C-alpha positions as CSV (number, residue, x, y, z in Angstrom):
1,M,121.3,37.4,66.3
2,K,120.2,38.3,62.8
3,T,116.7,36.9,63.5
4,N,116.4,39.0,66.6
5,L,117.4,42.2,64.7
6,L,115.0,41.4,61.9
7,L,112.1,40.9,64.4
8,L,112.9,44.2,66.0
9,F,112.9,45.9,62.7
10,L,109.5,44.4,61.7
11,L,108.0,45.4,65.0
12,G,109.0,49.0,64.3
13,W,107.2,49.0,61.0
14,L,104.1,47.3,62.3
15,G,103.4,49.6,65.1
16,I,106.1,50.5,67.6
17,A,106.2,53.8,65.8
18,F,104.4,56.1,68.2
19,G,103.5,53.5,70.8
20,Q,102.7,56.0,73.5
21,E,102.3,56.0,77.2
22,N,101.0,59.0,79.0
23,S,102.5,59.8,82.4
24,S,99.5,62.1,83.2
25,R,96.7,63.9,81.4
26,L,95.2,67.1,82.9
27,Y,92.2,68.6,81.3
28,V,91.3,72.3,81.2
29,I,87.8,72.4,82.8
30,T,85.7,75.5,82.4
31,A,82.3,76.4,83.8
32,T,80.9,76.4,80.2
33,R,82.1,74.4,77.3
34,N,80.3,73.9,73.9
35,D,77.1,75.4,75.4
36,L,77.2,72.8,78.2
37,S,77.4,73.9,81.8
38,L,79.5,72.3,84.4
39,K,77.3,70.8,87.1
40,Q,77.7,69.4,90.6
41,K,75.4,67.9,93.2
42,K,75.4,70.0,96.3
43,S,73.7,70.0,99.7
44,V,71.3,73.0,99.9
45,T,70.0,74.2,103.3
46,Y,66.3,75.0,103.8
47,E,66.9,78.8,103.8
48,K,68.2,78.6,100.3
49,W,65.4,76.5,98.9
50,S,63.1,77.8,96.2
51,Q,59.5,78.6,97.1
52,K,58.4,75.6,95.0
53,D,60.6,73.2,97.1
54,I,59.4,74.7,100.3
55,D,55.7,74.3,99.3
56,S,56.4,70.8,98.1
57,V,58.0,69.6,101.4
58,K,55.3,71.2,103.5
59,Q,52.7,69.4,101.5
60,V,54.4,66.1,102.4
61,Y,54.2,66.9,106.2
62,K,50.9,68.9,106.2
63,D,49.0,66.2,108.2
64,S,51.9,65.3,110.5
65,K,52.7,66.7,113.9
66,V,55.4,64.2,114.7
67,V,57.6,62.1,112.4
68,K,59.6,59.0,113.4
69,I,63.3,59.1,112.3
70,S,65.5,56.0,112.3
71,E,69.2,56.3,112.6
72,E,71.9,53.7,112.4
73,V,74.5,54.0,115.2
74,T,77.4,51.9,116.5
75,F,77.9,51.2,120.1
76,N,79.5,48.3,121.9
77,G,81.0,47.4,118.6
78,E,77.7,46.6,116.9
79,K,75.5,48.6,114.6
80,Q,72.0,49.4,116.0
81,T,69.0,51.2,114.7
82,V,67.6,53.9,116.9
83,M,64.1,55.4,116.5
84,R,63.2,58.9,117.7
85,D,60.3,61.3,117.3
86,I,60.8,64.7,115.7
87,I,58.2,67.5,116.2
88,V,57.2,69.0,112.8
89,D,57.7,72.8,113.4
90,D,59.8,75.6,112.1
91,N,63.0,74.2,113.6
92,F,62.3,70.9,111.9
93,Y,62.0,72.5,108.5
94,K,65.1,74.6,109.0
95,S,67.1,71.5,109.8
96,L,66.3,69.9,106.3
97,T,68.7,69.8,103.5
98,I,68.4,68.4,99.9
99,I,70.9,67.4,97.3
100,K,70.4,69.5,94.2
101,E,72.1,69.8,90.8
102,V,73.6,73.2,90.5
103,D,75.9,75.1,88.1
104,A,79.6,75.2,89.1
105,D,81.0,78.7,88.5
106,W,84.7,78.2,88.5
107,D,87.5,76.7,86.4
108,F,90.3,74.3,87.2
109,F,92.6,71.5,85.9
110,G,91.3,68.1,86.5
111,Y,90.9,64.4,85.5
112,V,88.1,63.1,83.3
113,K,85.9,60.0,83.2
114,F,83.2,59.3,80.6
115,D,80.3,57.3,82.1
116,G,76.8,57.1,80.4
117,N,75.6,60.5,79.5
118,K,78.0,62.3,81.9
119,V,81.6,63.4,81.6
120,Y,82.8,63.4,85.2
121,V,85.7,65.7,86.1
122,S,87.6,65.9,89.4
123,R,90.8,67.6,90.7
124,K,91.9,64.2,92.0
125,R,92.4,60.9,90.1
126,F,89.3,58.8,89.9
127,N,88.9,55.5,91.9
128,N,85.9,53.2,92.4
129,K,84.2,55.7,94.7
130,R,82.8,58.9,93.6
131,G,81.6,61.6,96.1
132,D,79.3,64.5,95.8
133,D,82.3,66.8,95.3
134,V,82.8,65.5,91.7
135,Y,81.7,67.7,88.9
136,Y,80.2,66.7,85.6
137,F,78.9,67.8,82.2
138,K,75.5,66.2,81.3
139,L,75.1,65.4,77.6
140,K,72.0,64.8,75.6
141,N,71.8,62.4,72.6
142,G,74.2,63.7,69.9
143,D,75.9,66.3,72.1
144,K,79.6,66.7,71.8
145,L,81.9,68.0,74.5
146,R,85.5,69.1,73.6
147,L,88.0,69.5,76.4
148,P,91.6,70.6,75.9
149,F,94.3,68.8,77.8
150,I,98.1,68.8,78.5
151,D,100.1,65.7,79.4
152,G,103.6,64.3,79.6
153,T,104.2,61.6,77.0
154,V,106.8,59.0,76.4
155,S,106.8,57.4,72.9
156,V,108.7,54.5,71.5
157,F,109.1,54.7,67.8
158,T,111.2,54.0,64.7
159,I,112.2,56.5,62.0
160,P,112.1,54.6,58.7
161,F,113.0,57.6,56.5
162,K,116.0,59.9,57.0
163,Y,117.4,62.7,54.8
164,R,121.0,63.6,55.3
165,F,122.1,67.0,54.1
166,K,124.7,67.7,51.3
167,Q,128.1,68.7,52.6
168,P,131.4,69.7,50.9
169,N,132.6,66.8,48.9
170,V,129.7,64.7,50.2
171,S,126.4,64.3,48.4
172,E,123.0,64.3,50.1
173,E,121.6,60.9,51.2
174,F,118.1,59.6,51.5
175,S,118.0,56.4,53.5
176,S,115.1,54.1,54.3
177,A,114.5,50.7,56.0
178,S,117.4,51.3,58.5
179,L,117.1,49.5,61.8
180,N,116.6,52.0,64.6
181,I,114.7,52.4,67.9
182,N,114.1,55.6,69.7
183,V,112.4,57.1,72.7
184,L,110.7,60.5,72.7
185,A,110.0,62.3,76.0
186,G,107.9,65.4,75.6
187,V,104.8,67.4,76.4
188,S,101.5,67.0,74.5
189,F,98.8,69.6,73.9
190,G,95.6,68.2,72.7
191,R,91.8,67.9,72.8
192,T,89.4,65.1,73.5
193,T,85.9,65.0,72.0
194,F,83.3,63.2,73.9
195,M,80.1,62.3,72.0
196,Y,77.1,60.8,73.7
197,R,75.0,58.5,71.6
198,E,71.9,57.1,73.2
199,N,71.4,53.3,73.1
200,V,74.7,52.8,71.2
201,D,78.3,53.0,72.3
202,C,79.5,56.5,73.1
203,K,82.4,57.8,71.1
204,T,85.7,59.5,72.2
205,N,88.3,61.0,69.8
206,N,91.7,62.2,70.8
207,S,94.0,64.6,68.9
208,K,97.2,66.0,70.1
209,F,100.5,67.7,69.2
210,T,103.6,66.5,70.9
211,V,107.0,68.2,71.1
212,G,110.1,66.9,72.9
213,I,113.6,65.4,72.8
214,F,114.6,61.9,71.8
215,G,117.4,59.5,72.1
216,G,117.9,56.2,70.2
217,S,120.2,53.7,68.6
218,S,120.6,52.3,65.1
219,I,123.2,50.7,62.9
220,V,125.1,51.7,59.7
221,E,127.2,49.8,57.3
222,L,130.4,51.7,56.4
223,T,131.6,51.2,52.8
224,S,134.0,53.0,50.5
225,S,131.2,55.2,49.2
226,N,130.0,56.6,52.5
227,T,133.5,57.1,53.8
228,S,134.7,58.9,50.7
229,A,135.3,62.2,52.5
230,A,137.6,60.7,55.0
231,D,141.4,61.1,54.8
232,E,141.7,57.3,54.5
233,P,138.4,55.9,53.1
234,L,137.6,52.2,53.3
235,A,139.0,50.1,50.5
236,E,136.6,49.0,47.8
237,G,134.7,45.9,48.9
238,V,135.4,46.4,52.6
239,K,132.3,46.7,54.8
240,I,132.1,47.5,58.5
241,T,128.9,47.6,60.6
242,K,128.8,50.2,63.3
243,G,126.4,51.1,66.0
244,L,124.9,54.6,66.1
245,A,123.7,56.7,69.1
246,S,121.1,59.3,68.1
247,I,119.8,62.4,69.8
248,G,117.5,65.2,68.6
249,L,114.3,67.0,68.7
250,G,110.9,65.7,67.5
251,A,107.3,66.8,66.9
252,A,104.3,64.6,66.2
253,Y,100.6,65.0,65.5
254,S,98.3,62.1,66.5
255,F,94.7,61.4,65.9
256,N,93.5,58.5,68.0
257,K,96.0,55.8,67.0
258,I,97.3,57.3,63.7
259,S,100.5,59.5,64.0
260,L,102.7,61.6,61.8
261,G,106.0,62.9,63.1
262,G,109.0,65.0,62.0
263,F,112.5,64.8,63.6
264,L,115.8,66.7,63.6
265,G,118.6,64.6,64.8
266,W,122.3,63.8,64.9
267,D,123.9,60.3,64.7
268,Y,127.2,59.5,66.4
269,A,129.0,56.4,65.2
270,I,130.6,54.2,67.9
271,G,133.9,52.4,67.8
272,N,137.1,52.3,65.6
273,D,136.9,54.0,62.2
274,S,133.6,55.7,63.2
275,E,135.1,59.1,62.2
276,K,135.4,57.9,58.6
277,W,131.6,57.9,58.1
278,N,130.7,60.9,56.0
279,Y,127.6,61.8,58.1
280,N,129.0,61.3,61.6
281,K,127.8,64.0,64.0
282,K,126.0,65.7,61.0
283,P,122.3,66.7,61.2
284,W,119.5,64.9,59.4
285,I,115.7,65.1,59.2
286,G,113.3,62.2,59.4
287,I,109.7,61.4,59.2
288,A,107.6,58.5,60.7
289,I,104.0,57.5,60.0
290,G,102.6,54.9,62.3
291,Y,99.6,53.1,63.8
292,S,100.0,52.7,67.5
293,L,99.4,49.3,69.0
294,F,99.0,51.0,72.4
295,N,96.3,53.3,73.8
296,L,96.8,57.0,73.3
């Protein structure tokens, strides 16, 4: 049992502090960001082509009266290729469409995927297929794109340092290295910086501020000194180990995997003689500095 408790404590110091899992992350997508314009590929009908595009396509078909078009169709359960002749006239040109890169002129919340020199954004979560309705920012070498986001976060962490306030007949207490494990559920507001670097790995940095509520558990050893304010303190030399339930509020700042957090909480001792503890149900503040073993 003691070995298991020691292992749990060491894990807290080595990296459970701020091991974070995001339930979702929604980015704020605007039409222009960092002098980069949001783009999309869109089908453009012949009537909306530029004169340059019209002249170019007519140059292609200038010596043609008829063009052969092949189409793949399915009938009788099998795919077949059908050939047909199309007369090159005004109706032929009016039936043409091209896929062009155009500026998107509206804002929305969406999901993000960084691939090559493009940061793709979509209102729906990404899968292996990407359609023409997906928008993107196109980055040149050295360009940086910063997008703000909001997400729900669940963090598992330890608080190795606690300060307990002075009370009547009870001195203040600064405690460290106490075994505890906590879960913070909250909302994060942050920003991701996407940097495109040609011929080398692209770089992504995340920074965010998280606020929320937490609950946890820990242990405390009751002695004559920390039960001194009780009507019947423990006798000299008597020691009792008690479990603690903790609740409170927390706030943390994270940059990539490095985090710094501050917490306001209350500990509730459990079991017989728990009310003897000087700091039972009394507020404390704590800090935690950690390196996450998990992805932010």
